[in-house]
ROKOL-609981 format. One record per residue (C-alpha): residue in three letters; x, y, z. Coordinates in Angstrom, 3 decimals, padded with zeros to 6 digits. Last residue first. Layout:
! residues N
ALA|X|Y|Z .
...
END
This chain:
! residues 598
UNK|-020.588|-178.077|-147.509 .
UNK|-019.581|-177.112|-143.965 .
UNK|-019.841|-180.689|-142.794 .
UNK|-016.827|-181.606|-144.914 .
UNK|-014.630|-179.624|-142.511 .
UNK|-012.650|-176.386|-142.469 .
UNK|-014.127|-174.928|-145.612 .
UNK|-012.586|-171.728|-146.874 .
UNK|-014.943|-168.738|-146.681 .
UNK|-016.949|-166.834|-149.287 .
UNK|-017.913|-168.852|-152.303 .
UNK|-019.212|-172.021|-150.722 .
UNK|-021.887|-170.469|-148.496 .
UNK|-024.852|-171.341|-150.670 .
UNK|-023.915|-173.478|-153.613 .
UNK|-024.149|-171.707|-156.967 .
UNK|-024.170|-173.937|-160.055 .
UNK|-022.146|-177.153|-160.413 .
UNK|-021.876|-176.841|-164.190 .
UNK|-019.782|-173.716|-164.040 .
UNK|-021.069|-170.784|-166.084 .
UNK|-020.507|-170.197|-169.730 .
UNK|-020.699|-167.431|-172.337 .
UNK|-019.470|-168.938|-175.594 .
UNK|-015.887|-170.099|-175.880 .
UNK|-016.880|-173.741|-176.173 .
UNK|-019.150|-173.059|-179.134 .
UNK|-022.736|-174.116|-178.417 .
UNK|-023.682|-177.704|-179.182 .
UNK|-025.011|-178.493|-175.714 .
UNK|-026.994|-175.284|-175.453 .
UNK|-030.368|-176.778|-176.647 .
UNK|-032.429|-173.747|-175.592 .
UNK|-030.935|-170.505|-174.298 .
UNK|-028.963|-169.272|-171.338 .
UNK|-025.765|-169.721|-169.347 .
UNK|-023.812|-172.274|-171.307 .
UNK|-021.982|-174.927|-169.290 .
UNK|-018.677|-174.791|-167.553 .
UNK|-015.300|-176.359|-167.121 .
UNK|-013.868|-176.149|-170.599 .
UNK|-014.236|-172.410|-170.738 .
UNK|-012.061|-171.838|-167.642 .
UNK|-012.194|-168.166|-166.697 .
UNK|-015.826|-168.047|-167.854 .
UNK|-016.829|-164.580|-168.977 .
UNK|-018.194|-161.304|-167.589 .
UNK|-015.049|-160.780|-165.523 .
UNK|-016.601|-160.510|-162.065 .
UNK|-019.418|-162.990|-162.618 .
UNK|-017.082|-165.425|-164.357 .
UNK|-014.640|-165.153|-161.445 .
UNK|-017.529|-165.816|-159.047 .
UNK|-018.528|-168.911|-160.984 .
UNK|-014.940|-170.147|-161.015 .
UNK|-014.737|-169.785|-157.232 .
UNK|-018.010|-171.677|-156.924 .
UNK|-016.724|-174.470|-159.137 .
UNK|-013.596|-174.568|-156.999 .
UNK|-015.744|-175.083|-153.896 .
UNK|-017.752|-177.860|-155.495 .
UNK|-014.615|-179.581|-156.761 .
UNK|-012.916|-179.286|-153.359 .
UNK|-015.849|-180.998|-151.673 .
UNK|-015.828|-183.772|-154.279 .
UNK|-012.073|-184.114|-153.845 .
UNK|-012.632|-184.905|-150.157 .
UNK|-015.172|-187.629|-150.917 .
UNK|-013.297|-189.206|-153.824 .
UNK|-010.107|-189.342|-151.781 .
UNK|-011.888|-191.088|-148.906 .
UNK|-013.217|-193.662|-151.338 .
UNK|-009.743|-194.061|-152.818 .
UNK|-008.361|-194.930|-149.359 .
UNK|-006.071|-192.714|-147.313 .
UNK|-002.454|-193.238|-146.145 .
UNK|-001.810|-195.509|-149.131 .
UNK|001.190|-193.420|-150.311 .
UNK|-000.660|-192.733|-153.559 .
UNK|-003.715|-191.677|-151.546 .
UNK|-001.643|-189.262|-149.442 .
UNK|-000.106|-187.790|-152.590 .
UNK|-003.554|-187.355|-154.148 .
UNK|-004.793|-185.473|-151.092 .
UNK|-001.670|-183.288|-151.142 .
UNK|-002.125|-182.390|-154.803 .
UNK|-005.751|-181.454|-154.153 .
UNK|-004.769|-179.290|-151.184 .
UNK|-002.151|-177.434|-153.245 .
UNK|-004.653|-176.684|-156.005 .
UNK|-007.277|-175.718|-153.418 .
UNK|-004.838|-173.231|-151.838 .
UNK|-004.042|-171.569|-155.149 .
UNK|-007.765|-171.263|-155.852 .
UNK|-008.227|-169.743|-152.372 .
UNK|-005.611|-167.078|-153.027 .
UNK|-007.126|-165.952|-156.326 .
UNK|-010.723|-166.082|-155.120 .
UNK|-009.925|-164.167|-151.917 .
UNK|-007.968|-161.525|-153.817 .
UNK|-010.917|-161.026|-156.147 .
UNK|-013.263|-160.720|-153.155 .
UNK|-010.971|-158.170|-151.508 .
UNK|-010.713|-155.988|-154.642 .
UNK|-007.292|-155.838|-156.284 .
UNK|-005.824|-152.361|-156.624 .
UNK|-006.763|-149.658|-159.138 .
UNK|-007.533|-147.092|-156.439 .
UNK|-011.325|-147.611|-156.522 .
UNK|-010.968|-151.310|-155.907 .
UNK|-010.521|-153.799|-158.685 .
UNK|-012.639|-156.804|-159.744 .
UNK|-013.826|-155.102|-162.918 .
UNK|-017.136|-153.879|-161.462 .
UNK|-015.490|-151.447|-159.089 .
UNK|-014.750|-151.557|-155.396 .
UNK|-015.026|-148.271|-153.483 .
UNK|-011.743|-146.496|-152.820 .
UNK|-013.057|-143.070|-153.580 .
UNK|-014.309|-144.073|-157.016 .
UNK|-016.065|-147.180|-158.304 .
UNK|-019.106|-145.170|-159.290 .
UNK|-021.452|-145.775|-156.393 .
UNK|-025.262|-145.545|-156.234 .
UNK|-025.581|-149.118|-155.088 .
UNK|-022.027|-150.526|-155.275 .
UNK|-019.250|-151.085|-157.834 .
UNK|-020.720|-148.820|-160.458 .
UNK|-020.440|-151.341|-163.318 .
UNK|-021.765|-154.137|-161.112 .
UNK|-019.594|-157.094|-160.125 .
UNK|-018.490|-155.464|-156.879 .
UNK|-022.178|-155.234|-155.945 .
UNK|-022.482|-159.005|-155.712 .
UNK|-019.232|-159.372|-153.773 .
UNK|-020.341|-156.770|-151.220 .
UNK|-023.625|-158.558|-150.646 .
UNK|-021.917|-161.937|-150.411 .
UNK|-019.370|-160.590|-147.964 .
UNK|-022.096|-159.078|-145.793 .
UNK|-023.928|-162.389|-145.684 .
UNK|-020.745|-164.275|-144.796 .
UNK|-019.832|-161.686|-142.168 .
UNK|-023.252|-162.186|-140.581 .
UNK|-022.833|-165.956|-140.658 .
UNK|-019.448|-165.647|-138.977 .
UNK|-020.903|-163.438|-136.265 .
UNK|-023.724|-165.910|-135.633 .
UNK|-021.243|-168.778|-135.362 .
UNK|-019.013|-166.841|-132.935 .
UNK|-022.026|-165.882|-130.817 .
UNK|-023.288|-169.415|-130.452 .
UNK|-026.919|-169.786|-131.609 .
UNK|-028.489|-172.736|-129.815 .
UNK|-028.422|-171.008|-126.416 .
UNK|-029.932|-167.845|-127.884 .
UNK|-033.199|-169.640|-128.669 .
UNK|-036.005|-167.472|-130.067 .
UNK|-034.022|-164.226|-130.349 .
UNK|-031.153|-165.944|-132.183 .
UNK|-033.608|-167.649|-134.539 .
UNK|-035.373|-164.355|-135.312 .
UNK|-032.074|-162.558|-135.913 .
UNK|-031.010|-165.302|-138.326 .
UNK|-034.290|-164.975|-140.197 .
UNK|-033.695|-161.252|-140.596 .
UNK|-030.147|-161.961|-141.751 .
UNK|-031.399|-164.410|-144.387 .
UNK|-033.932|-161.897|-145.676 .
UNK|-031.170|-159.284|-145.873 .
UNK|-028.989|-161.724|-147.796 .
UNK|-031.852|-162.454|-150.209 .
UNK|-032.509|-158.756|-150.795 .
UNK|-028.788|-158.121|-151.382 .
UNK|-028.541|-161.053|-153.788 .
UNK|-031.617|-159.834|-155.656 .
UNK|-030.148|-156.353|-155.956 .
UNK|-026.854|-157.777|-157.241 .
UNK|-028.620|-160.029|-159.753 .
UNK|-030.818|-157.168|-160.944 .
UNK|-027.792|-154.894|-161.327 .
UNK|-025.939|-157.526|-163.351 .
UNK|-028.954|-158.187|-165.558 .
UNK|-029.604|-154.470|-166.096 .
UNK|-025.958|-153.973|-167.069 .
UNK|-026.209|-156.753|-169.655 .
UNK|-029.426|-155.307|-171.070 .
UNK|-028.014|-151.779|-171.185 .
UNK|-024.734|-152.986|-172.673 .
UNK|-026.636|-154.088|-175.773 .
UNK|-027.882|-157.562|-176.576 .
UNK|-027.187|-157.890|-180.277 .
UNK|-029.004|-157.163|-183.503 .
UNK|-026.423|-154.926|-185.176 .
UNK|-027.780|-155.460|-188.678 .
UNK|-024.373|-156.386|-190.096 .
UNK|-023.439|-158.545|-187.116 .
UNK|-026.716|-160.460|-187.168 .
UNK|-026.475|-160.932|-190.931 .
UNK|-022.859|-162.084|-190.656 .
UNK|-023.959|-164.762|-188.149 .
UNK|-027.127|-165.789|-190.077 .
UNK|-025.450|-166.385|-193.438 .
UNK|-024.052|-169.838|-192.649 .
UNK|-027.236|-171.119|-190.992 .
UNK|-029.556|-169.584|-193.578 .
UNK|-027.928|-171.083|-196.665 .
UNK|-026.297|-174.155|-195.116 .
UNK|-028.844|-175.262|-192.523 .
UNK|-031.801|-174.024|-194.589 .
UNK|-030.573|-175.842|-197.674 .
UNK|-029.856|-179.101|-195.853 .
UNK|-033.352|-179.189|-194.383 .
UNK|-034.806|-178.241|-197.769 .
UNK|-032.705|-180.818|-199.619 .
UNK|-033.737|-183.540|-197.188 .
UNK|-037.434|-182.741|-197.363 .
UNK|-037.334|-182.597|-201.156 .
UNK|-035.712|-186.039|-201.230 .
UNK|-038.297|-187.526|-198.834 .
UNK|-041.102|-186.077|-200.959 .
UNK|-039.499|-187.507|-204.095 .
UNK|-039.286|-190.974|-202.569 .
UNK|-042.966|-190.807|-201.541 .
UNK|-044.252|-189.965|-205.000 .
UNK|-047.888|-190.681|-203.989 .
UNK|-048.321|-191.862|-200.368 .
UNK|-048.900|-195.639|-200.513 .
UNK|-045.550|-196.478|-198.850 .
UNK|-046.493|-194.691|-195.655 .
UNK|-044.426|-191.625|-194.705 .
UNK|-042.336|-192.228|-191.579 .
UNK|-039.062|-191.211|-193.279 .
UNK|-040.579|-187.821|-194.059 .
UNK|-041.583|-187.274|-190.407 .
UNK|-038.095|-188.244|-189.261 .
UNK|-036.517|-185.889|-191.780 .
UNK|-038.696|-183.009|-190.589 .
UNK|-037.914|-183.787|-186.940 .
UNK|-034.171|-183.786|-187.696 .
UNK|-033.844|-180.160|-188.602 .
UNK|-035.188|-177.039|-190.280 .
UNK|-033.779|-173.529|-189.965 .
UNK|-036.236|-170.648|-189.793 .
UNK|-033.984|-167.949|-188.346 .
UNK|-034.349|-165.573|-191.305 .
UNK|-037.718|-164.187|-190.152 .
UNK|-036.374|-163.700|-186.634 .
UNK|-033.333|-161.874|-188.007 .
UNK|-035.707|-159.695|-190.031 .
UNK|-037.724|-158.881|-186.933 .
UNK|-034.573|-157.848|-185.074 .
UNK|-033.586|-155.533|-187.929 .
UNK|-037.102|-154.090|-188.108 .
UNK|-036.681|-152.730|-184.597 .
UNK|-039.157|-154.073|-182.084 .
UNK|-042.690|-152.683|-181.774 .
UNK|-043.673|-151.265|-178.411 .
UNK|-045.444|-153.639|-175.990 .
UNK|-047.775|-151.866|-173.568 .
UNK|-048.481|-148.864|-175.778 .
UNK|-048.755|-150.685|-179.110 .
UNK|-050.739|-153.487|-177.498 .
UNK|-053.245|-150.974|-176.147 .
UNK|-053.422|-149.208|-179.511 .
UNK|-054.646|-152.384|-181.277 .
UNK|-054.467|-152.362|-185.105 .
UNK|-050.912|-151.104|-185.603 .
UNK|-049.537|-153.193|-182.756 .
UNK|-051.323|-156.326|-183.977 .
UNK|-049.931|-155.678|-187.513 .
UNK|-046.274|-155.280|-186.493 .
UNK|-045.051|-158.724|-185.389 .
UNK|-047.475|-160.976|-187.266 .
UNK|-047.206|-158.747|-190.347 .
UNK|-043.377|-159.119|-190.427 .
UNK|-043.284|-162.837|-189.626 .
UNK|-045.675|-164.131|-192.300 .
UNK|-043.986|-162.948|-195.508 .
UNK|-040.535|-163.801|-194.157 .
UNK|-041.634|-167.294|-193.144 .
UNK|-043.314|-168.012|-196.475 .
UNK|-040.216|-166.756|-198.309 .
UNK|-037.878|-169.290|-196.716 .
UNK|-040.143|-172.320|-197.151 .
UNK|-041.190|-171.341|-200.683 .
UNK|-037.545|-170.808|-201.704 .
UNK|-036.628|-174.266|-200.425 .
UNK|-039.552|-175.808|-202.314 .
UNK|-038.551|-174.087|-205.565 .
UNK|-034.875|-174.980|-205.179 .
UNK|-035.722|-178.655|-204.617 .
UNK|-037.957|-178.733|-207.696 .
UNK|-035.246|-177.161|-209.817 .
UNK|-032.585|-179.538|-208.527 .
UNK|-034.822|-182.537|-209.206 .
UNK|-035.438|-181.390|-212.790 .
UNK|-031.738|-180.970|-213.375 .
UNK|-030.983|-184.380|-211.867 .
UNK|-033.499|-186.139|-214.188 .
UNK|-034.804|-189.237|-212.417 .
UNK|-032.748|-192.425|-212.689 .
UNK|-033.495|-194.046|-209.328 .
UNK|-034.904|-191.771|-206.656 .
UNK|-034.163|-194.296|-203.883 .
UNK|-030.425|-193.999|-204.560 .
UNK|-030.618|-190.257|-203.869 .
UNK|-032.183|-190.885|-200.463 .
UNK|-029.714|-193.662|-199.614 .
UNK|-026.752|-191.344|-200.394 .
UNK|-028.027|-188.229|-198.623 .
UNK|-029.090|-189.799|-195.321 .
UNK|-025.629|-189.610|-193.699 .
UNK|-025.879|-185.827|-193.454 .
UNK|-029.024|-185.952|-191.332 .
UNK|-027.525|-188.748|-189.248 .
UNK|-024.659|-186.436|-188.211 .
UNK|-027.275|-183.926|-187.062 .
UNK|-029.017|-186.487|-184.865 .
UNK|-025.792|-187.961|-183.459 .
UNK|-024.545|-184.605|-182.212 .
UNK|-027.957|-183.588|-180.887 .
UNK|-028.321|-186.839|-178.942 .
UNK|-024.802|-186.739|-177.474 .
UNK|-024.893|-183.090|-176.357 .
UNK|-028.447|-183.377|-175.054 .
UNK|-027.578|-186.425|-172.950 .
UNK|-024.520|-184.691|-171.505 .
UNK|-026.516|-181.573|-170.677 .
UNK|-029.341|-183.652|-169.235 .
UNK|-027.076|-185.569|-166.868 .
UNK|-025.152|-182.542|-165.587 .
UNK|-028.230|-180.410|-164.938 .
UNK|-030.155|-183.282|-163.397 .
UNK|-027.331|-184.081|-160.997 .
UNK|-026.976|-180.507|-159.785 .
UNK|-030.725|-180.020|-159.432 .
UNK|-031.100|-183.305|-157.568 .
UNK|-028.292|-182.373|-155.181 .
UNK|-030.083|-179.100|-154.391 .
UNK|-033.301|-180.917|-153.529 .
UNK|-036.252|-179.677|-155.564 .
UNK|-038.214|-176.512|-154.758 .
UNK|-036.231|-174.411|-157.245 .
UNK|-037.384|-176.706|-160.025 .
UNK|-040.956|-175.392|-159.847 .
UNK|-040.768|-173.518|-163.166 .
UNK|-038.641|-176.303|-164.643 .
UNK|-041.176|-178.926|-163.589 .
UNK|-044.038|-177.003|-165.197 .
UNK|-042.106|-176.149|-168.357 .
UNK|-040.902|-179.729|-168.772 .
UNK|-044.388|-181.195|-168.355 .
UNK|-045.824|-178.634|-170.799 .
UNK|-043.168|-179.400|-173.426 .
UNK|-043.449|-183.189|-173.031 .
UNK|-047.248|-183.047|-173.397 .
UNK|-046.861|-180.762|-176.413 .
UNK|-044.587|-183.355|-178.015 .
UNK|-046.959|-186.227|-177.264 .
UNK|-049.882|-184.544|-178.994 .
UNK|-053.067|-186.548|-178.475 .
UNK|-053.951|-190.119|-179.449 .
UNK|-054.504|-191.232|-175.825 .
UNK|-051.595|-193.689|-176.094 .
UNK|-049.543|-190.878|-177.613 .
UNK|-050.181|-188.653|-174.615 .
UNK|-049.046|-191.245|-172.094 .
UNK|-046.122|-192.308|-174.292 .
UNK|-044.798|-188.757|-174.694 .
UNK|-045.154|-187.899|-171.013 .
UNK|-043.552|-191.172|-169.903 .
UNK|-040.648|-190.682|-172.322 .
UNK|-040.058|-187.130|-171.112 .
UNK|-040.292|-188.178|-167.406 .
UNK|-038.037|-191.250|-167.345 .
UNK|-034.782|-189.350|-166.839 .
UNK|-036.424|-187.104|-164.243 .
UNK|-037.596|-190.127|-162.259 .
UNK|-034.017|-191.393|-162.131 .
UNK|-032.917|-187.961|-160.957 .
UNK|-035.547|-188.004|-158.198 .
UNK|-034.503|-191.507|-157.083 .
UNK|-030.869|-190.459|-156.905 .
UNK|-031.625|-187.189|-155.117 .
UNK|-033.918|-188.758|-152.505 .
UNK|-036.456|-186.264|-151.186 .
UNK|-039.171|-188.686|-152.346 .
UNK|-042.200|-186.671|-151.241 .
UNK|-041.301|-183.504|-153.157 .
UNK|-040.437|-185.629|-156.184 .
UNK|-043.877|-187.245|-156.107 .
UNK|-045.539|-183.836|-155.914 .
UNK|-043.569|-182.663|-158.942 .
UNK|-044.306|-185.867|-160.852 .
UNK|-048.062|-185.558|-160.296 .
UNK|-048.217|-181.862|-161.188 .
UNK|-046.158|-182.365|-164.353 .
UNK|-048.208|-185.396|-165.383 .
UNK|-051.445|-183.430|-165.107 .
UNK|-049.980|-180.479|-167.033 .
UNK|-048.534|-182.650|-169.784 .
UNK|-051.761|-184.622|-170.239 .
UNK|-053.800|-181.401|-170.395 .
UNK|-051.448|-179.800|-172.937 .
UNK|-051.451|-182.909|-175.118 .
UNK|-055.241|-183.056|-175.080 .
UNK|-055.510|-179.398|-176.045 .
UNK|-053.209|-179.989|-179.023 .
UNK|-054.963|-183.134|-180.238 .
UNK|-058.455|-181.669|-179.917 .
UNK|-057.529|-178.311|-181.437 .
UNK|-055.903|-179.957|-184.456 .
UNK|-058.813|-182.376|-184.869 .
UNK|-061.257|-179.491|-184.924 .
UNK|-059.159|-177.546|-187.424 .
UNK|-058.880|-180.581|-189.725 .
UNK|-062.625|-181.216|-189.440 .
UNK|-063.330|-177.632|-190.433 .
UNK|-060.879|-177.767|-193.337 .
UNK|-062.759|-180.789|-194.756 .
UNK|-061.097|-184.186|-194.874 .
UNK|-059.733|-185.613|-198.165 .
UNK|-061.177|-189.068|-198.754 .
UNK|-059.040|-192.076|-197.843 .
UNK|-058.145|-194.918|-200.213 .
UNK|-055.069|-193.419|-201.850 .
UNK|-053.451|-192.128|-198.701 .
UNK|-052.747|-188.405|-198.965 .
UNK|-055.661|-187.538|-196.660 .
UNK|-054.331|-189.789|-193.920 .
UNK|-050.918|-188.231|-194.385 .
UNK|-052.389|-184.727|-194.167 .
UNK|-054.129|-185.428|-190.859 .
UNK|-050.997|-186.905|-189.283 .
UNK|-048.883|-184.049|-190.629 .
UNK|-051.236|-181.431|-189.220 .
UNK|-050.753|-182.985|-185.782 .
UNK|-047.006|-183.224|-186.328 .
UNK|-046.863|-179.558|-187.331 .
UNK|-048.864|-178.281|-184.375 .
UNK|-046.879|-180.334|-181.846 .
UNK|-043.536|-179.367|-183.338 .
UNK|-044.573|-175.701|-183.377 .
UNK|-044.342|-175.407|-179.603 .
UNK|-040.702|-176.135|-178.915 .
UNK|-039.339|-174.365|-181.988 .
UNK|-041.473|-171.297|-181.308 .
UNK|-040.188|-171.135|-177.750 .
UNK|-036.609|-171.323|-178.978 .
UNK|-036.965|-168.455|-181.418 .
UNK|-039.206|-166.348|-179.165 .
UNK|-036.921|-166.709|-176.150 .
UNK|-033.863|-165.942|-178.282 .
UNK|-035.502|-162.710|-179.430 .
UNK|-036.421|-161.798|-175.853 .
UNK|-032.896|-162.428|-174.624 .
UNK|-031.271|-160.122|-177.153 .
UNK|-028.801|-161.978|-179.376 .
UNK|-025.358|-162.418|-177.851 .
UNK|-023.361|-163.484|-180.924 .
UNK|-022.466|-166.918|-179.531 .
UNK|-025.813|-167.238|-177.813 .
UNK|-027.621|-166.527|-181.087 .
UNK|-025.409|-168.862|-183.108 .
UNK|-026.157|-171.764|-180.776 .
UNK|-029.811|-170.775|-180.575 .
UNK|-030.064|-170.758|-184.371 .
UNK|-028.319|-174.113|-184.723 .
UNK|-030.494|-175.824|-182.125 .
UNK|-033.695|-173.936|-183.026 .
UNK|-035.269|-176.511|-185.323 .
UNK|-038.319|-175.248|-187.178 .
UNK|-041.584|-177.023|-187.890 .
UNK|-043.336|-176.484|-191.272 .
UNK|-041.299|-178.795|-193.518 .
UNK|-043.265|-181.970|-192.818 .
UNK|-046.585|-180.107|-192.875 .
UNK|-045.734|-178.654|-196.291 .
UNK|-044.756|-182.083|-197.612 .
UNK|-048.101|-183.427|-196.416 .
UNK|-049.805|-180.524|-198.180 .
UNK|-048.131|-181.678|-201.411 .
UNK|-049.412|-185.203|-200.822 .
UNK|-052.939|-183.859|-200.270 .
UNK|-052.544|-181.571|-203.304 .
UNK|-051.839|-184.514|-205.589 .
UNK|-048.427|-184.464|-207.350 .
UNK|-048.870|-185.034|-211.080 .
UNK|-046.093|-182.721|-212.224 .
UNK|-044.008|-181.251|-209.381 .
UNK|-043.644|-177.459|-209.501 .
UNK|-047.239|-176.314|-209.136 .
UNK|-048.065|-178.952|-206.529 .
UNK|-044.862|-178.164|-204.654 .
UNK|-045.607|-174.436|-204.555 .
UNK|-049.158|-174.996|-203.260 .
UNK|-047.952|-177.432|-200.617 .
UNK|-045.199|-175.045|-199.564 .
UNK|-047.694|-172.200|-199.228 .
UNK|-050.296|-174.311|-197.387 .
UNK|-047.822|-175.883|-194.960 .
UNK|-046.098|-172.570|-194.348 .
UNK|-049.392|-170.835|-193.489 .
UNK|-050.430|-173.625|-191.115 .
UNK|-047.066|-173.583|-189.324 .
UNK|-046.985|-169.778|-189.307 .
UNK|-050.374|-169.551|-187.595 .
UNK|-049.704|-172.202|-184.953 .
UNK|-046.156|-171.854|-183.618 .
UNK|-045.576|-168.380|-185.040 .
UNK|-048.844|-166.597|-184.249 .
UNK|-049.095|-168.382|-180.901 .
UNK|-045.511|-167.473|-180.022 .
UNK|-046.077|-163.807|-180.830 .
UNK|-049.176|-163.644|-178.660 .
UNK|-047.641|-165.689|-175.830 .
UNK|-044.572|-163.479|-175.484 .
UNK|-044.981|-162.610|-171.799 .
UNK|-046.060|-166.196|-171.162 .
UNK|-042.830|-167.466|-172.689 .
UNK|-040.849|-165.149|-170.418 .
UNK|-042.778|-166.394|-167.373 .
UNK|-042.362|-170.049|-168.318 .
UNK|-038.631|-169.499|-168.612 .
UNK|-036.947|-172.187|-170.635 .
UNK|-034.316|-174.515|-169.189 .
UNK|-036.747|-177.328|-168.419 .
UNK|-038.502|-176.825|-171.763 .
UNK|-035.251|-177.185|-173.707 .
UNK|-034.376|-180.336|-171.778 .
UNK|-037.848|-181.759|-172.449 .
UNK|-037.639|-181.012|-176.167 .
UNK|-034.319|-182.832|-176.451 .
UNK|-035.507|-185.712|-174.235 .
UNK|-038.730|-186.120|-176.266 .
UNK|-037.088|-185.809|-179.748 .
UNK|-034.456|-188.535|-179.534 .
UNK|-035.991|-191.775|-178.221 .
UNK|-039.658|-191.510|-179.240 .
UNK|-039.919|-189.440|-182.421 .
UNK|-036.352|-190.109|-183.545 .
UNK|-036.336|-193.864|-182.912 .
UNK|-039.820|-194.280|-184.374 .
UNK|-038.780|-192.355|-187.488 .
UNK|-035.721|-194.585|-188.026 .
UNK|-033.133|-192.710|-190.077 .
UNK|-031.258|-195.115|-192.315 .
UNK|-027.582|-195.481|-191.499 .
UNK|-025.571|-197.070|-194.305 .
UNK|-022.232|-198.317|-193.033 .
UNK|-019.103|-196.678|-194.421 .
UNK|-017.157|-199.116|-196.589 .
UNK|-016.464|-196.721|-199.419 .
UNK|-016.746|-193.052|-198.304 .
UNK|-019.850|-191.500|-199.877 .
UNK|-021.882|-191.226|-196.656 .
UNK|-018.845|-189.720|-194.900 .
UNK|-018.987|-186.536|-196.997 .
UNK|-022.676|-186.027|-196.214 .
UNK|-022.090|-186.749|-192.533 .
UNK|-019.240|-184.235|-192.395 .
UNK|-021.480|-181.545|-193.885 .
UNK|-024.252|-182.342|-191.402 .
UNK|-021.901|-182.380|-188.418 .
UNK|-020.257|-179.091|-189.423 .
UNK|-023.665|-177.411|-189.734 .
UNK|-024.898|-178.781|-186.408 .
UNK|-021.664|-177.725|-184.614 .
UNK|-021.860|-174.007|-185.352 .
UNK|-018.160|-173.131|-185.359 .
UNK|-016.350|-171.461|-182.435 .
UNK|-013.141|-173.465|-182.793 .
UNK|-013.431|-175.467|-179.566 .
UNK|-017.169|-175.993|-179.952 .
UNK|-016.714|-177.305|-183.508 .
UNK|-014.051|-179.763|-182.362 .
UNK|-016.349|-180.982|-179.574 .
UNK|-019.150|-181.474|-182.115 .
UNK|-016.793|-183.414|-184.379 .
UNK|-015.688|-185.650|-181.493 .
UNK|-019.279|-186.195|-180.364 .
UNK|-020.329|-187.266|-183.846 .
UNK|-017.337|-189.576|-184.251 .
UNK|-017.927|-191.294|-180.920 .
UNK|-021.647|-191.757|-181.570 .
UNK|-021.177|-192.986|-185.146 .
UNK|-018.277|-195.235|-184.123 .
UNK|-020.493|-196.833|-181.468 .
UNK|-023.269|-197.371|-184.014 .
UNK|-020.820|-199.008|-186.441 .
UNK|-019.495|-201.236|-183.665 .
UNK|-023.010|-202.307|-182.712 .
UNK|-023.820|-203.041|-186.351 .
UNK|-020.717|-205.192|-186.694 .
UNK|-021.409|-207.006|-183.414 .
UNK|-024.862|-207.893|-184.691 .
UNK|-028.081|-206.296|-183.527 .
END
């Protein structure tokens, strides 16, 4: 790589991150803005031509993005929706590939069905980055977001497996395989990827439990998605499914890791996701000029018609499949209908419209062998479909969600707050029971003043949790002087926990200024400053978390990270956030008097 190429790559990364940050600040879906900006930049004289490398995307970009999504996904929620996810990530992928292939063969003169089926496999997988960003911004119901993101994780493996089979069939010298052999190969590759991911997840989890070294564990975490992908790929099974299963397993058991490892992993993966997603969507836009140049002098009107037909087939195939897959099992099986009532048609329609395509489709198109018939046209149709779904569906999805009223209602939010408060109370009671056991076992090692302080801490945490509920306490209504869910007591005054947060934040600001003054006067070293500021940062993060809990929003949007959903790095900055440091036991109740208390 020359210095010129290195500079161009650096400018691409910096520019992509700057545009994504601008989109977050103004509440715009970053992927759409990045793609549009990339298209405009591709026609600026002097701008370097960036050709999408399929190997770079499939190995360096896709595994960490999928792994991060899997880590943050709930295995239990995915398991609860396994029927819907199977119908979407397997059935819809196959249905889309066939429908798009059939439409392309009818619309493009002389295109063999194997090549048309290859195009269908390329366009079958969805990309949930934009959809999840919009969904979090507009507060889609959690179950709908789980299905959208889970589908995006799982359908990559199905689509890439079908793609490999279709490409081999599209090659001039290879006979078209039978449907039975395609199905067998699909099962073999998918099952193999799942097994590899599960084995690797178990091995890495046990290794992390033995290491108990946050730096070494974080380093291992950085290598995990690439190791899972390479291990599966070397065995000729699905690397993407291996990454997904590994991430789900480690995420499900993440609570057993060292607290410092969890904090480091969260920060590292969010930054990595932000950069990778920003660059990936900018690259999508930058592909337009080289793709059009590769078509030569073909009729623009004819190309536009073919692109519109393929885009329509992709959109309509999803709508036609989603509604029966959601409602038909409930109509046919009474047990399913009773245990899992059908969702409103508005939510189903939003799901059917949330089929945006992304970088994996472009990477698969760029990897097409040169002997595939009409390769340049297939790449062009892939690009126009990806761009069409991002612009047509991505721009219309927010008003559609608002118009149909598909949002998480106050009941779901209230249930979450009540569940968190109840869980906090149960955990505090468990902690107090353990404290009583330790005091009874060895009173000499449990000083009375320490025990009393720990009891007050537990009581404070219980009271603070219930203050954030709408009723203020179990069975309460915020009246008669009881604290209410808005951070006030029953008489309209400031609740004790709110007063504590306000006063302690003022104290930490003064303490930070004093530490810096002492460093500037050379009374303490920079290393000492870093250590004491680290403690203050953790405590202030906890104070910010508690303010978010009380107010239902992040008091400092620039300081936090999104609460839920897959691929949150490109979410608007004013979306629901929580501080990146997470909750540290004991940091949100009493001022620290020494570093040991952290």
